Every structure is written in structure tokens, then in C-alpha cells.
VOGU-3710 file (C-alpha; in Angstrom, 3 decimals, decimal comma):
1> mtttvrvpee> 74,967/-9,905/-107,269  77,891/-10,132/-109,611  81,288/-9,132/-108,466  82,616/-7,750/-111,897  81,045/-4,024/-110,830  83,359/-1,990/-109,294  82,323/1,286/-107,814  84,611/4,112/-108,464  86,301/5,816/-105,437  84,914/9,133/-105,621
11> rsarvpaeqr> 81,159/7,726/-105,617  81,870/6,972/-101,826  79,803/9,850/-99,965  82,609/11,736/-97,989  80,588/13,667/-95,997  76,798/13,865/-94,719  74,488/16,131/-97,327  74,115/18,787/-94,706  78,093/19,571/-95,145  77,991/19,676/-98,943
21> gpgrdrdsvr> 76,292/23,269/-99,132  74,278/25,914/-97,517  70,820/25,124/-97,512  71,341/21,415/-97,223  69,420/18,859/-94,715  69,746/15,678/-94,372  66,727/15,124/-96,883  69,577/16,200/-99,693  70,228/13,221/-101,298  68,962/11,560/-104,526
31> llvscgtevs> 66,517/8,645/-104,487  66,321/6,164/-106,731  63,078/4,222/-107,414  62,645/0,796/-108,933  59,551/-1,315/-109,540  61,199/-4,831/-111,060  63,853/-3,719/-113,882  61,706/-0,288/-114,465  63,742/2,946/-112,665  63,312/6,267/-112,017
41> hhafvelprr> 65,289/8,879/-110,520  63,846/11,405/-107,594  64,949/13,433/-104,915  64,580/11,791/-101,538  62,354/15,071/-100,062  59,916/13,138/-103,229  59,190/9,911/-101,129  56,026/11,237/-99,806  54,836/11,310/-103,392  56,138/8,125/-103,895
51> lragdllivn> 54,495/6,308/-101,534  50,521/5,842/-100,474  47,750/5,873/-97,756  48,487/2,967/-96,338  51,765/2,170/-96,629  53,727/0,490/-93,756  57,669/1,806/-93,337  58,897/-0,490/-90,665  61,959/1,440/-88,704  65,059/1,059/-86,741
61> tsptlaaavd> 64,555/2,804/-83,593  68,016/1,731/-82,274  70,572/4,592/-81,479  74,170/4,456/-82,281  77,043/4,265/-79,536  80,578/6,053/-79,869  81,774/2,118/-80,306  85,848/3,302/-81,555  87,668/3,063/-78,958  91,792/3,698/-78,726
71> gwigharvvv> 93,889/1,009/-77,047  97,523/-0,488/-77,127  98,694/-3,891/-77,275  102,345/-3,510/-76,035  104,121/-0,068/-77,415  101,219/-0,410/-80,561  98,943/1,692/-81,511  95,097/-0,117/-82,485  91,678/0,707/-82,698  89,218/-1,250/-80,903
81> hfstrgddgr> 85,397/-1,852/-82,256  82,980/-2,520/-79,576  80,312/-4,599/-81,963  78,008/-6,503/-79,402  77,692/-7,418/-76,079  77,226/-10,894/-75,178  74,469/-12,411/-72,240  77,198/-13,610/-70,306  78,864/-9,650/-70,247  81,897/-10,146/-72,754
91> wavelrdpdg> 81,574/-8,157/-75,655  82,424/-9,113/-79,609  84,968/-6,935/-80,563  87,200/-6,252/-83,553  90,829/-4,434/-83,548  92,040/-2,139/-85,796  95,336/-0,565/-87,013  95,473/2,967/-87,383  96,031/4,284/-91,242  97,713/7,366/-90,299
101> rgttraragg> 95,040/9,301/-91,485  92,821/9,179/-89,141  90,649/5,965/-89,920  91,574/2,757/-89,533  92,667/-0,378/-91,662  91,887/-3,943/-90,981  93,934/-6,693/-88,822  94,344/-9,987/-88,043  92,437/-10,691/-85,237  93,554/-12,721/-81,800
111> pagtevrlag> 95,373/-14,342/-80,468  93,548/-15,878/-77,512  94,868/-14,365/-74,410  95,828/-10,739/-76,322  95,737/-8,459/-73,983  94,247/-4,612/-74,869  95,057/-1,555/-72,750  92,034/1,451/-72,880  91,761/4,554/-70,876  91,582/4,752/-67,376
121> dvrlvleepl> 93,713/1,726/-66,501  90,922/-0,697/-68,389  91,965/-4,020/-69,750  90,382/-6,142/-73,061  91,235/-9,557/-72,538  90,324/-11,752/-76,027  89,421/-14,688/-75,231  87,959/-16,661/-78,250  86,969/-15,915/-82,217  83,040/-14,541/-82,300
131> tpygsrlwwg> 82,578/-17,816/-85,193  84,326/-21,027/-85,860  84,981/-20,009/-89,453  86,002/-16,124/-88,757  88,645/-14,538/-87,049  88,022/-10,704/-87,372  85,678/-10,523/-84,597  86,438/-11,600/-81,184  84,923/-12,312/-78,076  86,817/-10,338/-75,103
141> rvsepdvlgl> 86,182/-9,448/-71,771  86,822/-5,862/-70,718  87,372/-5,246/-66,545  85,249/-2,487/-66,758  81,823/-3,493/-65,708  80,430/-0,406/-67,213  81,590/-0,914/-70,756  79,009/1,507/-71,795  80,042/4,659/-69,698  83,676/3,793/-71,026
151> lrrhgrpiry> 82,024/4,188/-74,436  80,638/7,115/-73,414  83,360/8,976/-72,236  86,186/7,858/-74,301  84,677/5,930/-77,577  83,651/7,814/-81,075  81,572/6,868/-83,663  83,118/4,354/-85,818  84,128/5,799/-89,211  86,194/4,196/-92,715
161> sytqrdqpls> 88,598/5,273/-94,940  85,769/6,697/-97,428  85,482/9,662/-95,042  86,544/12,988/-95,200  86,843/13,417/-91,479  85,253/12,544/-87,540  81,802/13,627/-87,116  80,158/13,960/-83,918  77,698/11,060/-82,545  75,117/13,317/-83,407
171> vyqtvfalps> 75,441/13,072/-86,879  75,230/9,293/-86,395  71,790/9,215/-84,894  68,430/8,465/-87,308  65,196/10,580/-86,432  63,948/7,391/-85,015  66,754/6,353/-82,507  65,681/6,166/-79,304  67,188/5,673/-75,669  67,272/1,654/-75,235
181> adgggsaemp> 66,135/0,303/-71,568  69,253/-1,260/-70,902  71,469/1,739/-72,559  72,816/-0,597/-75,533  72,660/0,692/-79,137  74,380/0,145/-82,630  77,990/-0,443/-83,597  77,127/1,198/-86,677  74,370/3,577/-87,576  71,342/2,164/-89,239
191> saarpftarl> 71,741/4,198/-92,435  68,784/3,525/-94,808  66,851/6,157/-92,262  70,041/9,178/-91,903  67,649/10,950/-94,873  64,891/11,146/-92,901  63,780/14,810/-90,852  61,370/15,704/-88,685  59,643/17,546/-91,370  59,189/14,608/-93,644
201> vaelvsrgvq> 57,567/12,170/-91,352  55,048/14,814/-90,303  54,232/14,948/-94,361  54,490/11,284/-95,152  51,717/11,046/-91,676  49,885/13,819/-93,074  49,133/11,362/-96,196  48,134/8,066/-94,118  51,782/6,728/-93,916  52,362/4,701/-90,491
211> fapitlhtgv> 55,219/3,738/-88,988  56,278/1,072/-87,299  59,109/0,826/-84,580  61,587/-2,193/-83,991  65,066/-2,241/-82,764  67,619/-4,044/-84,250  71,329/-3,632/-82,689  73,605/-3,833/-85,787  77,407/-4,661/-85,069  80,531/-4,101/-86,830
221> asaeaheppy> 80,593/-4,642/-90,715  83,457/-3,587/-91,626  84,073/-2,231/-95,603  86,838/-4,583/-96,344  85,037/-7,569/-95,226  81,874/-9,210/-97,147  80,559/-11,794/-94,334  77,394/-13,188/-93,185  75,929/-10,944/-91,175  76,569/-11,802/-87,649
231> peryevpeas> 73,981/-12,522/-84,376  72,190/-9,233/-83,265  69,746/-8,498/-80,722  66,466/-7,638/-81,991  62,656/-6,640/-80,716  59,635/-6,607/-82,456  57,389/-5,319/-80,139  53,373/-6,166/-79,787  52,035/-2,996/-81,368  54,414/-3,288/-84,046
241> arlinaarag> 53,601/-6,711/-84,700  49,966/-5,801/-84,396  50,247/-2,398/-86,884  52,033/-4,951/-89,641  49,494/-7,789/-89,679  46,704/-5,598/-89,909  48,540/-3,647/-93,165  49,003/-6,852/-94,486  45,170/-7,541/-94,001  44,332/-4,687/-96,063
251> egrilavgtt> 45,793/-3,048/-99,101  48,993/-1,678/-97,765  52,197/-2,408/-98,713  54,789/-3,388/-95,978  58,393/-1,543/-96,680  61,031/-1,878/-94,830  63,471/1,104/-93,842  66,822/-0,629/-93,610  68,160/-4,344/-94,208  68,244/-4,469/-90,372
261> avravesavd> 64,427/-4,119/-90,030  63,923/-6,588/-92,381  66,295/-9,154/-90,422  64,403/-8,361/-87,462  60,466/-8,566/-88,668  61,596/-11,167/-90,832  62,615/-13,496/-87,615  59,902/-12,551/-85,863  57,206/-14,094/-88,233  55,881/-17,584/-87,981
271> aggvvrarkg> 54,933/-20,339/-89,786  51,644/-19,361/-90,540  53,084/-15,657/-92,062  51,942/-13,892/-88,843  54,049/-11,278/-87,133  54,596/-12,037/-83,577  56,004/-10,055/-80,740  59,872/-11,114/-80,395  62,974/-10,174/-78,520  65,936/-12,105/-78,169
281> wtdlvvtper> 68,808/-13,222/-80,398  68,805/-13,490/-84,754  71,146/-15,325/-86,676  68,674/-15,278/-89,648  70,622/-14,269/-93,151  67,975/-13,493/-95,971  69,240/-14,991/-98,973  67,138/-15,251/-102,778  67,074/-19,235/-101,362  64,866/-18,707/-97,944
291> gvrvvdgllt> 63,164/-15,371/-99,332  60,636/-13,122/-97,534  57,810/-13,568/-95,577  56,332/-10,404/-94,938  57,712/-7,219/-96,480  56,990/-6,132/-99,509  59,571/-3,643/-100,233  62,806/-1,722/-99,076  64,439/1,733/-98,771  68,244/1,186/-98,416
301> glhepeashl> 71,403/2,332/-98,951  73,526/1,684/-101,842  75,688/-1,336/-100,711  79,450/-2,729/-101,999  78,611/-5,587/-105,011  80,206/-7,820/-102,573  78,240/-6,928/-99,616  76,096/-9,363/-98,626  73,307/-7,364/-97,948  72,524/-7,736/-101,685
311> lmleaiagra> 71,388/-11,178/-101,247  68,600/-9,375/-99,137  68,136/-6,938/-101,468  68,102/-9,888/-104,553  65,161/-11,714/-102,549  63,211/-9,242/-102,317  63,434/-8,157/-106,070  64,925/-10,181/-107,832  68,919/-10,314/-108,993  67,456/-9,068/-112,598
321> aiersygeal> 66,131/-5,542/-110,684  68,903/-5,325/-108,354  71,779/-5,381/-111,113  69,812/-3,092/-113,262  68,898/-0,835/-110,443  73,025/-0,760/-109,365  73,854/-0,144/-112,982  71,708/3,345/-113,391  73,100/3,831/-109,968  76,384/3,710/-111,236
331> sglylwhefg> 75,890/5,646/-114,770  73,621/8,045/-113,056  76,489/8,999/-110,502  74,584/8,520/-107,050  76,605/8,192/-104,117  77,430/5,215/-101,708  77,296/4,796/-98,274  76,052/5,957/-95,032  76,250/9,431/-95,959  75,304/8,711/-99,621
341> dvhlilpeeg> 71,778/8,222/-102,223  69,112/5,939/-101,048  67,215/2,943/-103,099  63,440/2,786/-102,828  62,594/-0,983/-103,868  58,536/-0,997/-104,538  57,083/-4,728/-105,595  56,502/-4,923/-108,860  53,155/-7,431/-108,366  51,370/-9,177/-106,357
351> phtegcssnc> 48,068/-8,632/-103,873  49,244/-5,468/-102,380  51,035/-3,420/-105,140  48,472/-2,029/-107,733  49,833/0,599/-109,421  53,085/0,101/-109,223  54,276/1,640/-112,140  52,359/4,900/-111,636  54,824/5,231/-108,379  57,829/4,643/-110,421
361> r> 57,307/7,430/-112,833
//
């Protein structure tokens, strides 16, 4: 995506949709629908009419953690964003500076050996950068073995300066979130699914739309940094793999709800194009060069023009289509970020895409 496009600050969604006026709910956001370069504008509650029986939505069941914790380096206050738990018990963390307005700003990571004091006399010691090409996230070891308990007691949801105020953790849970067996979850909400309500899900099911749950625990994705995504834990269960393969063999379209769902399912496809039950770590980065092998379309939030997620959108729809839809979103005064409006990318042509134009109107 060209970096000449700029999203005005006033286009950031500062509070959740249900807090913007009486009678509103999570689904009170707008829906931009695109098929190739054809674009139309809708309310999100119209989603069931944009889909059809046999379509399959892949949804991320990862719950959101209260991943931001106050700490101190010497006498200086910092905020620790807990991103990802490693197999060796360490955590990938990002240190940030308070900005005096209730949120944070980026700061340099490290150096190795830096000690952060957390609540309850817990210590976090930075050991090494998460990757050799970046220093924002570091592997750190925490003196308290129950880090998830620490987050439950002392953490709060991660938020950035474009939001108006702190929100309870419940605001950052999607209708699809399920407790993980190990208590883990996402550092930041899989936000494409946030507008769904139980009522809307029931209507979709009644119209013959199916759901395939997967899990991908997202790490931090600071708005100031547009790096490739880091490795993340994921699982595609056997039942969901069967649903996806059956829909692909029939007339249904495979539509991912969020870029996290794309990353997970595209990590579970074999060389023959069959989705397999898999779990573990994925470092897959979906780009136009790599392309997609499973998903036909995507429901996603609106990302900053420099964000690496846009490469995934281009892999699904093509650059011209994404540039056209983002131009429409800007001129149509859509709202950005996790509490903002959403974009449904439908396939333009192919074996499962007959009737695309009618779905764009």
C-alpha cells in the first residue's frame, strides 16, 4: 500500500460503538464491502445479506489478556506490555513510557540485564531481543512463575493514544472468545470480530452460514511500528479443518474474520491445498508474492496504510482493489482501529464466487 495515504487523526475510533449513543450495540458500525474494485457501503447489521448459505467464516477464539502492567526501572515509571509466552517460560515484552495522558509512547528496548520492578515485588529481567533485526520486543524472565495470575491481578488492557479512556477487559473480548486450556490469550484483541453480537451470529446461522473456530494468540502490534508480525501460537482443530475442506469442495466461500484467522489457517494447509489439524508456532507472513491458498475473502478492520497487514489484504484482493477501497473508506469518513468500522473483502471471480456483483450491491 502506498505510504502517501494518510489517515486523519479524527478518523480514529476513540470509544467503542456501543458507547457512542443510546440504543447502540457492538454491531452499530459501518461495513465497507468490496469485490475487486467495486465498492459499496452498508451497516454491519446487513452482513447476513452480504453472505449466503454455504459460506464459512473462520473465527479466532483467543481471549484478550489484561497485558499492560505498570513497572519501574529505578525511579522511572514504565509500562510493560506482555506479548507472548515462550516455550521456555520467558515472555516477549515491550517496555513503553507513560505519556502523561493515560496511555504510552514507544521507547527503546533493552539493554540486556535491565531489571523492571512490578507490583507484588515481582522482577522482570530483560535477556535478549526477540529477533536479531529489531529491538522493540525483548525476551524477559519474570520472578513470578504465574505471570497470567499477575496479569489478572495487576494488568489492564493495552490501549493506545488514539483511544479516549481505559476500558474494562470485557470491552476487548469478542463474542467468539473462549478460555484457553492453559489460561493463555492475546495481548491485543482479535478486533475484526468485535462487531459480532450473539443476535447477529444467530441470524447468520439461520441463513446457512457456518463457523469454523481456530485459535491464534496475537502478540503486541504497536501502532507506531509497522514491522512484520512476530511468531505466534496457533491451533487449527480437526473439526474446523474438516469444515473448511468440505466448504472448499462445495459451493461455499472461505471467509476469514481477521488477519489472525488468515495467518492460522494458511499455516495449516499442506502442499496439496488440504487444511490439516495443526498447532504450535507460526512465523508465516502472507504477502502478495506468497499469496493465499485457503481463504477466498476476509472481514477485517481498517489498518494504517503502512501496516504490514495490508500486504495480506493485497495478497487476497490485489493492490488496485485495496487502494480503491481505502480511498472509499477515507472519503466516506469511516473510523479506524479496533473500535472502528470494518471491511468485507469478497472474491471477485473463481470457482466459488458466482454472484459476487450482487453481493456488492
